[in-house]
N, C-alpha and C positions, 0 to 999 in steps of 0.2 A: 382475412389473408395473413399467413404466417409472416412474422418479421424476417428481414434478411440480415445476415451477419457476414461481414467481409473478414476472412482470415488471411493473414499474410505471413509467410515463412521467409527465412533468410536465404534459402537455397531451393531450387526446383525439386531436388530429390526429397527434401523434407516435406515440401508441400504435397507431393504425390503420396508419400508414405502416410502422412497425417490424414489426408483426404480419404485414402483407402480404409484406414482404421475407423474413422468416424462414420463413413458411409456404408461400411460393411461390404464394400466392393461395388455398390450401386452408385456410380458416378458418371456424370456427363463431362467430357473433356472438350475445351475450346482453345484454339490458338489465339494469341494476341497480336495485333498489328505491329510490325516493326521489330519483333524479336522471336527467334526460332526456338529458344530454350525455355522461356517462361510460358506456362499454361494456366488456364482458369479451369477449376474443377467445381462443378455444381452438384449439390446433393442436399438431402434433408438430414437434420440431426436434432435431437432433444437435449438441450443444454441443462435443463432443470432451471429452477428459479435463479435470477429473475427473467431470463430470456425465454425459457420454455422451448416449445417446438418451433424450429426455425428453418428457413431456406438458407443455405450456405454457399458462398463462393469462396473457394480457397485458391490463392495465387501465391506468388513469391517475388522477391527481388533477387539480385545477384550481388550480395554484399552491400556496400554503401551506395546510396543513390546520389549523394552530393559530393562535391569536392571544394576545396578552398584554394584561393589564389589571390595575388595582388592585382590591382587595375593595370590596364595595358601600358601606362606610362612607366611601369617598373619592370617590364618584360626584358629590356635590354640590360646586359650585365655591365655595370659601371661601379667602380669603387666609390665614386662620389655619392651614389644613392644608397649605399649599404646602410649607413647610419639612419637614414630616413625610414627604413623598413621597420624599425622598432615601433613607430607610431603610425605607419601608413594604414589605410583602410584595407580590411580583408573581406573579400567577396566570397560568399558561399552560395553555390547554385548547383542545380542538377547537372551531372556530367552528361555530355552530348550523347554518349552511347547508352545512357540509362533513361533518356527521356521517354522512349516508348513504354518502359516499365512504369515510370511515374505517371504517365497519362493513363495507363490501364488502371492503376489504383485510384486515381482521381475519378475516372469514369464509373468504376464499380461502386465507389463510395456514395455516389449520388443517390443510390437506391437502397442504402443500407441503414439499419438502426444503429449498428455498432461496428467498430473496428476491433478485431481480436488479433493481437500481434503474436506471432510464433517464431520470433528471432531467438538466437542462442541466448541463454540466461547468463550473460556476463556483461561487463561494462560496455564492451564494443557492441554487443547485441542490443543493449538498451539504447545506445545512440542510433543504431540503424533503425530501431523501432520508432525513435522520434522523427527520423526522416520519413518513414512510412506514414506516421501520423500527420506530418505536414502535407504530404501529397494527398492524403485522404481529406483533409480539411479544405483543400483547394476545391474539392467537389461538394463537400457538405460541412459547413463551418462548425455546426454544433454536434457532430457525430460523437457518440460515446466511445471511449477508448479503454481497452483492457489488454493485458498480456497473459500468455500461458506460461506456467512454471513447469519445465520438464527438463530431464537430463538424458533421456534416451527415447527412441522411437518404438519401443515395445508397446503392443496394443493396449494392455491394461493401464500402463503408465500414461499413454496419450489420452485415454478416456478420462482418467482422473484429472489430468491437466485441463481438459476441455470443460469440465464441470466445476472448476475452482479458479476462475479468472481473478487477477489482481491488477492494481493500477501500475502503470509504467513508472519507473523510478527516475524522476527528473534530476535527482542529485547525481546519479551515475551519468546521466546524459550530460550534465554540466561539466563533470570531471573530464569526460572524453572530449567534449567540445573545446575545453581549455587546452588539453594536450595537443589536439589537432592544430589549434592556432599557434601554440608555441613551437611545435615541430616545424610548421611552415616558416614562421618568422626567423627562428634561430637557425634552422637548416639552410635557408636561402642566404641569410646574412653572412654566416661564417663560411659556408661553402664558396660563395661568390668572392668574398674578401680573400680567403686563402688561395683560391684558384687564380684570381687575377694578379695577386701579389707574386705568386710563384711562376706564373706564365712569363712574367717579365724577365726571368732568368734564362728563358729559351730552352733549347734542347728538347728532351722528352717531355718536360713539364709544360711546354707550350701547348700541348693538346690534351691535357688531363684535367678532369674535375675531381677534387680530392676531399676526403674527410679524415678525421683522426680517431684513433682508438687505442686505449692504453694498456690493458692487461697483457696482451701478447708481447708488447714491447718491453714491459717490465720484466717478464720472464726471460726474454731474449738477452737483456742486459745482465741478468743474474747468471745466465749461461756464459755469456761473452766474458764477463769479468771474474769468473770463478777461478780461484787458484787452488790446486789440489794440495792437501797436506798429508805428509807421511805419518803413519801411526803404527804401533806395535801392540801385540796381544799375546796371550798365553793360552794354549789349548791342551787339555789332558784327555788321553784316551785309555780305556780299560776294557779288556776282553774277559767276559765271564759267561759261562753257559753257552758258548759259541755265539754270543752276541757282542758286537762292538759298540761300546757306549762312549759317546763324546760329551765331555764336561766342558762347559763354556765358562769363561772368566766373568765373575760378577762385576768387575770394573769395566768390562767390555773391551776397552782399548785406552791406551795413553799415547800422547803425542811426543813423549820424551823417551828416546831409546834407552839411555843409560838407566833411567828409573826402572824400566821393564826388565833390563838385564839383571839388575840387583834383585828384584822380586823373583825372577825366574830361577836365579841361582839359589835363593832361599828354599824354593820348592824342591829343587834337586837335592839340596843338602838334607832336607827333612826325610827323604826316601819314601815315607809312608803317608797315606792320606787317611783321614778319619771321617766316617759318615756322621754328620751332625744333625741332619734333618731328613725325614722321610714323610712325604705327605701324599695321600691318595684322597681325592675328593670328586664327587660328581660334578660334571660341567655340562653346559648347554650351548648350542649355537642358536640364537634367536631366529625365528622365522621373520621374513621381511614385513615391513609396514605396508598397509594398503597403498596402492599406486597413485601417485600424483603426476601432473604434467611434467614437472621438472625432472622427476625420477625417470619417467618414460623417455624423455629426451636424452638424459645422461646414459641410461643403460642401453637404450636403442643404439646410440652412437658406439657404445663399447662392445655390444654383443651381436647386433643384428646386421652389421655390415652396411649401414646407411647413415647419412648425416641427420642431424636433429630436424632440419626442415623437412626432409623426406619422411622421417618417422611421423611427424605431425600430420603431413598430408595424407599418409596412408591411414593413420588413426581416424582422421576426420571422414575419410571414405568409408571405413568400417562402421563408424557411427551413423552416417547417413543411410547406410544399407541396413541398419538395425541389428548389427552383430555385437557392438560394444556400447557402453555408456558414453556420455559426453566427455571428450578427451582433454578438455581444458578445465582443470580443477586444482585447487590448492589443498583440498581436504584429504587427510590421511587417517581418517577414522570412519568406520561404518556405524550408522545409526543402529542402536540396539533393536529397534523395531523392524529393521529390514529383514526380509525373509531370504537369508543367504542359502538355506538348504534347497529352496526351490531353484535357485540359480545353479547350484551344484548338480542337482538332478538332471538338468538339461545337458550336462557334460558327460554323463555316464555312458553315452553311446559311442564315445570316441575310443578307437583301438589303443591309442597311445596313453592317454591320461584318464580314460574312462574307468579302469579298475581302481585307480586311486580315488576318484570321485565317489565311486560306490563304497569304498572303505570308509570314507568320511560320513556317508549317510548311514552306514552300519554301526556307527558309534565312535569313530575316530575324530569327528568334527570338534574343533575347538574355536571359540570366539576369536576373531582377529585381534591383534594388538591395536591399541589406539594411539595415534600420534598426537601432536600438539596443535595441529592446524585444522581449521574448519572454516571454509569460506561462506558457509551458510547458504550456498547456492546449489552445489553439486556434490554427489557422493564421490568416493574414490573411483578411478577407472576400473571397470570390471566387465566381464562378458554378460551380455543380455540374452542372447540366443545362441544356439549351437549351429555351426556350419562346418561341413566337411572341408578339410584343408585342400582337397583336390579341386574344389570349385573356386578357390581363391588364386589370385596371382602370386608370384613368388614373394614380393614384399608384403602383400596383405597376409600371406600365410605366416611369415615370420612374426609380424606384429601381433596378429590375432593369437598365435600360439603363446607368445610371451605374456600377453594380457591374461589368457586363461590360466597358464601355469602359475603366474604370480598370484592370481586370485585363489586358486586351490591351495597354494603354499600358505597364504594368509589364514586359511581355514583349517590348516593342519597343526600338528603339535611341533614344538621346538625339537631340533635334533638333540639327542642325549648321548653323553659319553662319560668317560672317566679319565681324569688327568692324574699323572704321577710325577712328582718332583723329588729328586734326590740331591741333597746338598752335601758337599764335602769340604773339609778344611785340609789344605795341602800347603805346608810351610806356613806362612802368615796370610795366605790368600784363600778366598772362598770361590768354589766352582760349583756349577749345578748342571744337571741333566734333566730333561723333561720328556715325558711320553704321553701320547693321547690314544685312547682306545674308543672308537666310535661304537656305541652299543645299539642305538636306534636312529636310523637316518630320518625317519618321519617326513618332514616337509621336503628334505633334500631328494626324496624319491621322485618328486614331481617337478622339482625346480633345479635344473642342472646348471643354472647361472651362478649359483653359490657353490664353493668347494670347501669341504671339511673332511679331511682324510685322516685315518689312523697314522701316527708317526712311529718312530722307532719304539720297539717294545723293550722295556727295561727288565733286566734280570733281577733276582731277589737280592735286596740289600737290607741290612739291619742297622738301626741307629746305634752308634758306639763302636761298630766294627772298624777295623783298620785293614788296609790293603796297600800293596805296592803297585802304583799305576803301571800299566803296560808300556805307556809312552807319554812323554810330555814334550811339547814343542813351543818354541817362540816363533810367532808368525808376524808378518808385516803386510802392509797394504797402504793405500792412499784414498782419501775421500774423493768421491766422484761428483761431477757436475749434475745439477738437476736436469731433467729432460725439458724439451720445449713444451709449451702449453698444449694440452690435448683438448678436444671438444668437451668431454665430460668435465674436465677441470674448469674450462672457461664458463660453462653453464653454472657450475657450483659458485664460482666467483661472482657472476652476474646475480645469482640468486641471493648470495650473502650480502652483496652491496646494493641491492635494490635497483639493478639496472634492467629496465624492461619488466614485463609481467610474464607469468607462465605462458601467456598467449603470444608474446612477441619476441622472446629470447631467440628462437630459431630464426626469425626474420632478421634480427640484428646480426647474427653470425653469418647468415647468407649474404647480407649486405657488405660486410667487410671483405668477404671473398670476392664478391662481384666488383667492388671498387678497387680491387688489387691492392688492398692494404695488407693482406696476408696471402700466403700461398700454403698449400697443404702438402704433407708428405707422410709416408709410412714411417714408423719409429726407426730412427737410426739412419735416415737417408742422407742428410747433409752434414758437412763438417760443423763441429760445435763452434758456436760463436760467430757464424757467418750469416749475415742477413741475405735473404733471397734476392736475386735480381728481379726486377719488376715484370719481366716478360712483356708481351705486347699482343696486339690484335692482328698483326699482319706480317711480322718479320723480325721481332726483337726477342724471340725465344719463347719457350713453352710456358704454360700457365700453372704448372705444378699441380695438376690434378684438380682443376677447378670443377666444382659441382659433385665430386665423388664424396669426399668427406667421410667415407665409411671406414671399414677396417682395411688396412693396406696389406701388402704382400706379407705372408707369414703370420697373418692374423693380428698385426699391430694396429692399435688405434691411431688414427691420423693425428699428426702434430701440426700446429700452426707456426709457420716461419714468417716473421715480419718482412715486408719488402723494404728496400732502402728508403723509399719515400715514406713509408709508415714510421720507420725509426726516426727519420729527419723531422717529421711533423711533431711527434711526441717530445723529442728532445728540444725542438725549437720552442714549443709552447711552454714546456717546463722551465726553460732558461729565461723566459720573459719575467718570471718571478711573481706570477699571479698568486693571490691568497688561495685561490682554488683553481688549479690548472684544468684546462680543457681536456688534458690527457688523463685526468683522474675521475673517479665515479661520483664524487660527492655532490656536485650540482644536480646530476640526474637522479641520484638517490633521494635528494631533498624534494625534487619534483614529484616523484612517485609517492612520497609520504604525504605531500600536500594534496594530491589527488584523493588519497584515502580520507583526508580531512573533509574534503568537499562531499564525498559519499556519506560521511557521518554527520553532515550538516554543521560542521564547526568552522567552515570557511566558505566564502562565496567564490564563484568563478572569477569575477572581476578582480578581487583581492589577490587571488592566486596568480593570475596572469600578470598583473602589474608588479607584484613583488619579484616574480621570476625575471621579468624583462629588465627590471632595475639591476638585478644581480649580473645579468649577462651584458647589460649596457656598460657597466664598469669594466668587465673583462674585455669588451670590444675596444673601449677607449685605450686601455693600457696596451692592448695588442697593437693598435695603430701606432702608439708612441714608440714601441720597441720592435717594430716589424723587422728591423735589420737582423735581429737575433734569429728569427724564423728563416730568413733568407740564408744566413750563414750556416745553419744546420743543414739546409738542403744542398748548399754548395759542398759541404763536407761529406755527406752520405750519398747523395745522388750523383754528383759530378766528381767526387773523390778529391776535392781541393783541400789543401791543408788550411787549418784555421790560422788566422793572423794573430 
């Protein structure tokens, strides 16, 4: 009798797709008791050594099976128990709504030789795999456990993964388990303490549960405290061969008017300008790097009229349907052995970008640029199969088209052009004019998200010649405030400061909007330097576009405006004088780095958890001692009371 293998995927759609590929379509489908979404798929498959010909049951979970919480005695919100939660017991158990799924795995494992895990190949997927392993061992304690390594659900890729099982990575499991415990402890402790402390102030705060978040408020204060400065400059214009040429001042601008007046008068006194430098040289606009998760979120927010969380949801749907590769990756370099031409060939049938794909196959193909990042788990995001845009929903169409065009751009040549610079001496000052002529658009032909256009054409100039400028003007202006933080900028800051992972950044951003820490608006919507009113759930004003987060009216990227409560929390925590403020990213960044150390085997889970708890325990104690500063900031910003 053939041995039986239990395969478990992270989602029902992946289970169905993998089962169809491995079975060749010859599969028997069974429902499971207690859940309408998860199915069991029975079929035969030859795994090769050591398992050989096997009977297979393929099923799935729906994300995490288990949840963590404190015992019942800590359910009630009390300031007096907050400090105890640093050391209280943490209970991990199967969530109530996931129990039928766990029972199904336990039951199926009783009759199986091995468990073959098909969860996503990242830290979170590894931890979900460990939860599946635990459920399977409830049914058969000594069951062999392996996992599949795959980054898309294309048939050939799935077959290779099925025949090359590897062990589950328990280091990654430990890293995620540590993060889950810390998120529970620290989230509950500081949320309860802050909320209960501020509820005592009454008013709107009496019914809010709050968190803090710093980048948006930092930018808000830069806008609010900005003082414009007056500046002056000189501009020279000359008309030749029916072309108006503008020469810009090499100094750019000065903030002292009298100095500019003196320099301008010297220019006028000189009457003639002399060409001192003429340079023509080839130039290029580099094609983009292969696509990572962070770049997909940033550019999706900027160009696709949807927020980062929606972009990731759509990308995951496209992945589970088999159209694109796994969308959670830090890798921005394609492996040299990857057959990119085969992927390009699948796109030749499209009316919009098919001709460009065919040109690549006809000899225009260039190896993609290689970035500096490789997570050793997944390739850059790329199309796996072709699908007509008409068969996709609106959001799916935009994301799929972006992924395809980005991939084809990566496989194209850089755009080529010629730049010309003319430099003149006028009086004692130097001015310059530049021109660009685009000669070959190359990747720009298929990638409209980048712009590189020919600029003013310069007439003929000769080094050493002199001429009398047609016009010279002294101009003035003033510096302008920075804009409020946009979603692409926030993602970049989170990435640079190690806040979250490529998989969780969009969730963090959605959370600060959900908690009413920020509101969103199209560019230029609110008065500069004004924090947004908090709005409400039933009568205190609008939410400022909650949940849209895409491109606002006029095509502007959404900006984040902090609520008065958000400003109060950040200023309050900063004023407490902590060595590391809760409003700054450093503690969270350190946590992310320590998780990587666990994955590399250089730190244990227990050491990581205890070190982190000690850091936050010090923060908590100091916050308790100076809590009046937090209350004062809320009185100032939320209630408009003057500081004493």
